[in-house]
C-alpha positions in Angstrom: 5.6 13.1 -27.3 3.9 15.1 -30.1 1.9 13.1 -32.7 2.0 14.2 -36.3 -1.0 15.0 -38.6 -0.1 11.8 -40.5 -0.7 9.7 -37.4 -4.2 11.0 -37.1 -4.7 10.2 -40.8 -3.3 6.7 -40.1 -5.8 6.2 -37.2 -8.6 7.2 -39.6 -7.4 4.5 -42.0 -7.3 1.9 -39.2 -10.8 2.7 -38.1 -12.1 2.6 -41.7 -10.6 -0.8 -42.1 -12.5 -2.4 -39.2 -15.8 -3.3 -40.9 -14.2 -4.9 -43.9 -11.7 -6.8 -41.7 -14.5 -8.1 -39.5 -16.7 -9.1 -42.4 -13.9 -11.0 -44.2 -12.9 -12.7 -41.0 -16.4 -14.0 -40.1 -17.1 -15.0 -43.7 -13.9 -17.0 -43.8 -14.7 -18.7 -40.5 -18.2 -19.5 -41.8 -16.8 -21.0 -44.9 -14.3 -23.1 -42.9 -17.1 -24.5 -40.6 -19.3 -25.2 -43.7 -16.3 -27.3 -45.1 -15.6 -29.1 -41.9 -16.6 -32.7 -41.5 -19.1 -32.7 -38.6 -20.3 -36.3 -39.0 -17.6 -37.8 -36.7 -18.2 -35.2 -34.0 -19.9 -35.8 -30.8 -23.4 -34.3 -30.4 -22.4 -31.6 -28.2 -19.5 -30.6 -30.5 -21.9 -30.4 -33.5 -24.2 -28.2 -31.4 -21.4 -25.8 -30.6 -20.2 -25.7 -34.2 -23.8 -25.0 -35.3 -23.9 -22.0 -32.9 -20.8 -20.5 -34.3 -21.8 -21.4 -37.9 -25.1 -19.5 -37.5 -23.4 -16.5 -35.9 -20.8 -16.1 -38.8 -23.1 -16.5 -41.7 -23.1 -13.6 -44.2 -25.6 -11.0 -43.1 -25.7 -12.2 -39.4 -25.4 -9.1 -37.1 -24.7 -10.7 -33.7 -21.0 -11.6 -33.7 -19.9 -9.3 -36.5 -21.5 -6.3 -35.0 -20.1 -7.1 -31.5 -16.6 -7.7 -32.9 -16.6 -4.4 -34.9 -17.9 -2.4 -31.8 -15.4 -4.1 -29.6 -12.4 -3.5 -31.9 -13.4 0.1 -32.4 -13.5 0.5 -28.6 -10.1 -1.2 -28.1 -8.7 1.3 -30.6 -10.1 4.2 -28.6 -8.7 2.7 -25.5 -5.3 2.4 -27.0 -5.3 5.9 -28.3 -6.3 7.3 -24.9 -3.4 5.5 -23.2 0.0 6.9 -23.3 2.5 4.6 -24.6 4.5 3.1 -21.8 1.7 3.6 -19.2 1.2 -0.2 -18.7 4.8 -0.8 -17.8 5.3 2.3 -15.5 5.7 1.5 -11.9 3.2 3.1 -9.5 3.5 3.5 -5.8 3.0 0.1 -4.1 0.1 -0.3 -1.7 -1.2 -3.3 0.2 -3.8 -5.2 -2.1 -7.0 -5.8 -0.3 -9.3 -8.8 -0.6 -12.1 -6.3 -1.3 -10.4 -6.0 -4.9 -9.9 -9.9 -5.3 -10.8 -11.3 -8.6 -11.2 -15.0 -8.8 -9.7 -16.3 -12.1 -11.3 -19.6 -12.9 -10.1 -22.3 -15.3 -12.5 -21.2 -18.0 -10.8 -17.8 -18.1 -7.4 -19.4 -18.4 -8.6 -21.5 -21.4 -9.8 -18.4 -23.1 -6.6 -16.6 -22.3 -4.6 -19.5 -23.9 -6.6 -19.3 -27.1 -6.2 -15.6 -27.3 -2.4 -16.0 -26.8 -2.3 -18.6 -29.7 -4.0 -15.9 -32.0 -1.4 -13.4 -31.1 1.5 -15.9 -31.5 0.3 -16.9 -34.9 0.1 -13.3 -36.1 3.6 -12.4 -34.5 5.1 -15.4 -36.3 3.5 -14.8 -39.7 4.1 -11.0 -39.7 7.2 -10.5 -37.6 9.2 -8.4 -40.1 6.2 -6.3 -41.1 5.2 -5.6 -37.5 8.7 -4.6 -36.6 8.8 -2.0 -39.4 5.3 -0.8 -38.6 6.3 -0.1 -35.0 9.2 1.9 -36.3 7.0 3.9 -38.6 4.5 4.5 -35.9 7.2 5.7 -33.6 7.9 8.4 -36.2 4.3 9.3 -36.5 3.9 9.6 -32.8 7.2 11.5 -32.2 8.6 8.7 -30.0 12.4 8.4 -29.7 12.5 4.6 -30.2 10.1 1.9 -31.6 8.1 -0.3 -29.2 5.1 -2.6 -29.7 2.4 -0.4 -28.0 3.1 2.4 -30.5 1.0 0.5 -33.1 -2.7 1.0 -32.1 -4.0 -2.0 -34.0 -1.3 -4.6 -33.0 -2.2 -8.3 -32.8 -3.0 -8.4 -29.0 -5.5 -5.5 -29.4 -7.4 -7.3 -32.1 -7.4 -10.6 -30.3 -8.5 -8.9 -27.1 -11.5 -7.3 -29.0 -12.5 -10.7 -30.3 -12.5 -12.1 -26.8 -14.5 -9.2 -25.6 -17.1 -9.6 -28.4 -17.5 -13.3 -27.6 -18.0 -12.7 -24.0 -21.0 -10.6 -24.9 -22.6 -13.7 -26.6 -25.0 -15.7 -24.5 -23.5 -19.0 -25.6 -22.2 -22.0 -23.8 -18.5 -21.6 -22.8 -17.4 -24.4 -25.2 -19.0 -22.5 -28.1 -17.1 -19.3 -27.2 -13.9 -21.4 -27.0 -14.5 -23.0 -30.4 -15.2 -19.4 -31.9 -12.0 -18.1 -30.5 -10.2 -20.9 -32.1 -11.9 -20.8 -35.5 -12.5 -17.1 -35.9 -9.2 -16.4 -34.2 -7.3 -18.5 -36.8 -9.1 -16.6 -39.6 -8.3 -13.2 -37.9 -4.6 -14.2 -37.7 -4.5 -15.0 -41.4 -6.3 -11.7 -42.4 -4.2 -9.5 -40.0 -0.9 -10.7 -41.6 -2.2 -9.4 -44.9 -3.6 -6.2 -43.4 -0.3 -5.3 -41.9 1.4 -5.6 -45.2 -1.3 -3.3 -46.7 -0.7 -0.7 -43.8 3.1 -0.9 -44.4 2.8 -0.2 -48.1 0.5 2.8 -47.4 2.8 4.4 -44.9 5.7 3.9 -47.2 3.7 5.6 -50.0 3.2 8.5 -47.7 7.0 8.8 -47.3 7.1 8.0 -43.6 10.7 7.1 -42.4 11.3 4.7 -39.6 13.1 5.7 -36.4 16.4 3.9 -35.8 16.1 0.9 -33.4 17.6 1.1 -30.0 18.1 -2.0 -27.7 16.0 -1.3 -24.6 16.1 -3.5 -21.5 13.7 -3.0 -18.8 15.2 -3.0 -15.2 13.2 -6.0 -14.1 14.6 -8.3 -16.8 18.1 -7.2 -16.8 20.5 -9.9 -15.8 21.7 -9.3 -12.3 25.0 -10.3 -10.7 24.2 -13.1 -8.2 25.0 -12.2 -4.6 27.7 -14.9 -3.9 28.8 -15.5 -0.4 32.1 -13.6 -1.1 30.0 -10.4 -1.2 29.0 -10.7 2.4 32.5 -11.7 3.4 34.0 -8.6 1.8 31.5 -6.4 3.5 32.3 -7.9 6.9 36.0 -7.3 6.3 35.3 -3.6 5.3 33.7 -3.0 8.6 37.2 -3.1 9.9 36.7 -4.7 13.4 37.0 -8.2 14.8 34.4 -10.8 14.0 32.3 -10.2 17.1 32.4 -6.4 16.5 31.6 -6.8 12.8 28.5 -8.8 13.7 27.4 -6.2 16.2 27.8 -3.4 13.8 26.7 -5.2 10.5 23.7 -7.2 11.4 21.6 -4.3 12.6 22.5 -2.2 9.6 21.6 -5.1 7.3 18.2 -5.5 9.0 17.4 -1.8 8.7 18.4 -1.9 5.0 16.1 -4.8 4.4 13.3 -3.1 6.1 13.8 0.1 4.0 14.0 -1.9 0.8 10.7 -3.8 1.6 9.0 -0.6 2.7 7.9 -2.1 6.0 5.4 -0.4 8.3 6.5 0.5 11.7 5.1 -2.6 13.4 6.8 -5.0 11.1 10.1 -3.0 11.0 10.3 -3.0 14.8 9.7 -6.8 14.8 12.5 -7.4 12.1 14.9 -5.2 14.2 14.3 -7.6 17.2 16.1 -10.4 15.2 19.4 -8.5 15.6 20.1 -9.7 19.1 19.6 -13.5 18.5 21.5 -13.2 15.3 24.5 -11.5 16.9 24.4 -14.2 19.7 24.4 -16.9 17.0 27.4 -15.2 15.2 29.3 -15.2 18.5 28.5 -18.9 19.1 29.0 -20.4 15.6 30.8 -19.5 12.5 29.1 -18.8 9.2 26.6 -16.0 9.9 28.8 -13.4 8.2 30.2 -15.8 5.6 27.2 -17.3 3.9 23.7 -16.2 2.6 22.5 -19.7 3.1 22.9 -19.5 7.0 19.5 -19.9 8.6 19.7 -16.4 10.0 19.6 -14.8 6.6 17.1 -17.4 5.1 14.8 -16.4 8.0 15.3 -12.7 7.3 14.6 -13.2 3.6 11.5 -15.1 4.3 10.4 -12.6 6.9 10.8 -9.7 4.5 9.0 -11.5 1.6 5.9 -12.2 3.8 6.0 -8.8 5.3 6.6 -6.7 2.1 3.3 -7.7 0.5 1.4 -6.0 3.5 3.3 -2.7 3.0 0.9 0.2 2.7 -1.8 -1.2 4.9 -1.2 -0.4 8.6 -4.1 -2.7 9.6 -2.8 -5.7 7.7 0.7 -5.0 8.9 -0.4 -4.9 12.5 -2.4 -8.2 12.1 0.7 -9.9 10.5 3.1 -8.6 13.1 0.8 -10.0 15.9 1.1 -13.5 14.2 4.9 -13.2 13.8 5.6 -11.8 17.3 5.6 -15.3 19.1 8.2 -16.5 16.5 10.6 -13.7 17.3 9.9 -13.9 21.0 11.0 -17.5 21.0 14.2 -16.7 19.3 14.9 -13.9 21.8 14.3 -16.3 24.6 16.6 -18.9 23.2 19.9 -18.8 25.2 22.3 -19.7 22.5 20.2 -18.8 19.3 21.4 -22.0 17.7 21.0 -23.1 14.1 18.3 -25.4 15.1 16.4 -22.4 16.7 16.6 -20.4 13.5 15.6 -23.4 11.4 12.6 -23.9 13.5 11.7 -20.2 13.3 12.0 -20.5 9.5 9.6 -23.5 9.5 7.2 -21.5 11.7 7.2 -18.6 9.3 6.5 -20.9 6.3 3.5 -22.4 8.1 2.3 -18.9 9.0 2.6 -17.7 5.5 0.5 -20.6 4.3 -2.1 -20.0 7.0 -2.1 -16.3 6.3 -2.9 -16.9 2.6 -5.6 -19.3 3.5 -7.2 -16.6 5.8 -7.1 -14.2 2.9 -8.9 -16.7 0.6 -11.4 -17.6 3.3 -12.2 -13.9 3.9 -12.9 -13.7 0.1 -15.1 -16.8 0.2 -12.7 -19.0 -1.7 -12.2 -22.6 -0.6 -8.6 -23.8 -0.4 -9.5 -27.5 -0.3 -7.6 -29.9 -2.6 -8.5 -29.6 -6.2 -10.4 -32.4 -8.0 -9.2 -32.5 -11.7 -11.9 -33.5 -14.1 -11.1 -36.2 -16.5 -10.8 -35.0 -20.1 -10.5 -31.4 -21.4 -13.3 -28.9 -21.9 -12.4 -27.9 -25.4 -14.3 -29.4 -28.3 -12.7 -32.6 -29.7 -10.6 -32.8 -32.8 -12.7 -34.6 -35.4 -9.9 -35.5 -37.8 -10.0 -35.4 -41.6 -9.1 -32.9 -44.2 -12.0 -30.7 -43.2 -11.7 -30.8 -39.5 -11.7 -27.8 -37.2 -8.2 -26.4 -36.4 -8.1 -27.6 -32.8 -4.9 -27.2 -31.0 -4.8 -29.7 -28.2 -2.8 -29.0 -25.1 0.7 -30.2 -25.5 1.5 -33.5 -23.8 4.5 -32.8 -21.6 7.1 -35.3 -20.7 7.3 -36.4 -17.2 10.4 -34.4 -16.5 8.8 -31.3 -17.8 5.8 -31.9 -15.6 8.1 -32.2 -12.6 9.9 -28.9 -13.5 6.6 -27.1 -13.5 5.7 -28.6 -10.2 9.1 -27.5 -8.7 8.4 -24.1 -10.1 5.1 -24.0 -8.3 6.7 -25.3 -5.1 9.3 -22.5 -5.3 6.7 -19.5 -5.5 7.1 -17.2 -2.6 5.6 -13.8 -1.4 7.2 -10.8 -3.0 8.3 -12.5 -6.2 7.4 -10.9 -9.5 5.5 -12.8 -12.2 5.3 -12.1 -15.8 1.8 -13.5 -16.7 -0.7 -13.5 -19.6 -4.0 -12.9 -17.8 -7.2 -11.4 -19.1 -5.8 -11.3 -22.5 -2.8 -9.1 -21.7 0.7 -9.4 -20.4 1.1 -8.0 -16.9 3.8 -7.9 -14.1 2.3 -9.1 -10.9 3.6 -9.7 -7.3 2.9 -12.9 -5.5 1.1 -11.9 -2.3 0.2 -15.3 -0.9 0.6 -19.1 -1.6 -1.4 -22.0 -0.3 -1.3 -25.7 -1.3 -4.0 -25.1 -4.0 -4.0 -21.3 -4.8 -1.8 -18.4 -5.4 -2.7 -14.7 -4.7 -1.1 -12.3 -7.2 -1.5 -8.5 -7.0 -0.7 -5.6 -9.3 2.3 -3.6 -8.3 0.1 -0.5 -7.7 -2.0 -2.6 -5.3 -5.3 -1.9 -7.1 -5.9 -5.4 -8.2 -5.6 -8.8 -6.5 -6.3 -12.1 -8.3 -6.6 -15.7 -7.0 -5.5 -18.4 -9.4 -5.8 -22.2 -8.7 -2.7 -24.3 -9.0 -4.2 -26.1 -12.1 -4.9 -22.7 -13.8 -1.4 -21.3 -13.1 0.3 -24.4 -14.3 -1.7 -24.4 -17.5 -0.3 -20.9 -18.2 3.2 -22.0 -17.3 3.0 -25.0 -19.6 2.1 -22.7 -22.5 4.9 -20.3 -21.7 2.4 -17.7 -20.5 3.7 -17.5 -16.8 7.2 -17.1 -15.5 9.0 -15.5 -12.6 11.2 -12.6 -13.0 14.5 -13.2 -11.2 15.6 -10.6 -8.7 18.1 -10.6 -5.8 16.8 -11.8 -2.4 16.4 -9.1 0.2 19.6 -9.8 2.2 21.7 -9.9 -0.9 20.3 -6.7 -2.2 21.0 -5.2 1.2 24.6 -6.4 1.2 25.1 -4.9 -2.3 23.6 -1.5 -1.2 25.8 -1.2 2.0 28.8 -2.2 0.0 28.1 0.6 -2.5 27.6 3.1 0.4 30.9 2.2 2.0 32.8 2.4 -1.3 31.1 5.8 -2.1 33.6 8.8 -1.9 33.0 11.1 1.1 
């Protein structure tokens, strides 16, 4: 992708606009704070407001200088990163607790405030931003428009503000108040700035690239693996029911292991489930007719827990040693009944929770029940025409709270999360779940984060965390084997 001379000219224009942008934003924030009615505020809130008021006064160097430097650095980082790098898949390795980052509730509150700034700008300047991306695609020689082509997009500016505030030795509540007040002024000014940038590029004669609909593989709608898919696969094997089970079950287990990228120790353990599964198919109907049969629910759970250890032979061996007794009990069960597979599934569930507890303990994190403090940590809304623009957390109806709780209870290892964390959107894999925490890792295995239940549900309630639907391992294996059988010789 070759950038044009005009793009470098545009970058110079962006860089030159930083000092005036920051000066105007901080002056607007100062004027708003001066006009706010502080009398009804609690003493602590007045103290936080005075800190931000002093830092934003004309001529003050602290916040303005830090914000200017942070925004220039963010621009340099964006220009050094090739568009699309963030979303590109990398080889998956096993995340280590050595790379574990503990994300506390304070960080989540800052991320929520940053997200609000981005949302306000996106809403106010949606049309202008869409055209700017298209013009930047032309300047950068890209075949299609995408958000990351614009180096000074809203999330870059909001991230720079958060970085600048983190450098200030202020109480956390003061930083949150500044994020809210300065962020609101930043959002207002950015909407006008994007109109100015658009007019300038039009004046240069830059033409937009045509828009193309692009859907990333992980968010495409997938055909659900209904029970008929497995039944059709069993019929295609072309032998009787017992023979189909003997041929198909080992192939499915091998395919699941290949998809999950299991190491040899876990792959061998999964293969040992074939014998009890074949015995169960001979004794009871349903193994080759329903994905909900306990045999396949156990295989799905086994693959999910094991897949997050792929790439680390030591972790795989440790996990295999814990799972071995579960498999051995199934092998020793004479009939391999439904009850025995249900018990094995329950054992794997308990083991998965214990495994995540061990990971947290190794990292020095307590997984005891949370104690939610009464009241919020954000400054209060003082009311009145001159009040600060506080945006209290939405009060969710009971049914909505129940839905969020159900979502939490449904989190499992191997699932993909789309989450706004550390002031940026990322796709992460769930690597462990306990009663009070969830472990999530980057797909390249380089970063591992621990979030409390409270923190993740806060993000969920604000629309900043969601799961990406994908087929369960056995269903995906059935689809793959079906395609292999249907492929021409």
